[in-house]
N, C-alpha and C positions, 0 to 999 in steps of 0.2 A: 304650492299645492303638492301634497304627497299622494301619489296614486295608490289606490287600493290594489293589493296583490293577494286577493282572497281566492281567486279561481285560476286554473291553468290558462284560461283564455286571457285574463288580465295580465298574467305574468308574460305570456307570449307577446301580447301587444306591446307592453312597455319595454320588453327586451328588444324588440325590433326598433322601437323609437330610439332607445339609447344607443343601439348599435349603429343606426344611421347617423346619429349625432357624433358618435366616436369616429366613424369613418370620415365624416365631413371635417371634423376637427383635425384628424390626421392629415387629410389633404391640405388643409389650411397651414398646418405645421410644415409640411413638405414645401409648399410654395413659398411660405414666408422664410423658411430656412434658405432656400435657393436664392431668393431676392436679397436676404441679409448677407449671404456670402458674396453675391455679385456687387454689393455696394461697399464691400471691404470689412464687414463685421466678421468676427470669429465665432465659431460654434462653441457654446459654453459646456456642452456635455462632452467629457473627455473621450468616451467610447465612440460617440458619433463623429467627433472631430478626427480621431485616429482612423476610423473607417473611411470617411470622406477623403482624408489626406492620402491614405494608402491605395484605395480602390476607386475613388471618384464618387460623384453624387449618385450615380446609378446604384451603387452598393447601398447607399442610404435608403433609396426607394425599395430595394429588395429587402433590406432589414425591416423597414416598416411593414411591408406586405407580409413577411414571414411572421412578425410579431402579432399582427392582426389575425392571421390565420391560426397561429398557435393558440392565441387567447380564445378564439371562437371554438376551436375543437376541444380545448381543455374545459371550457365552460359547458359544453354539451354533456360531457361526462360528469363533471361536478354537479351540474344542474339536476342530475337524476336524484341526488341525495339532498341537495339544498337548492330547491328551485328558485328561490328569491335571489340567489347569487347571479342568476341569468340577467337580472335587472340591475342589481346594486353594483356589480363589477364594471359593466360597460358605462354605467352612469358616472361612477367615480373617474374612470379613465377618460370619458368625454370631457368632464369638467377640468381635469388636470391638463389635458392636451389643448383644450381651448385657452386656458391661461397661458400656456407656452406659446401658442400661436399669437395671442394678443400681445404678449411681451415682445415677440419678434416684430410685430407690426409697430409697436411703440418705438423700438430701437431703430427700425427702418425710417420711421417718420423723423426721429431725432437727427438722423444722418442727412436725410434728403431736405428737410424743411429748415432745421436749425443749423445744419452744417457742422455738427459736433463730431 
């Protein structure tokens, strides 16, 4: 189902829905990354791997929080000119981040269940 984005109220509603999903997916990514690292897997993102290696997992948490905050503030300004971006951008980010968290969960399952 593709939501209608004809009115400012519809845009505001769907923006909140997708931001909530993006924040939830980001939390799932944080938790699954932590568990992945604790069972011996390696971080695939070289930037995040370097960040965690140099400064610890708390730096990754701060990195995620900064990224979410920056994206939200940027979209507030961009949304003044292109209101539908307030919906499309967090929707895309939520989908991609959910895939990352799901991939982490699959890798964790492979290690714990299949002992790979």
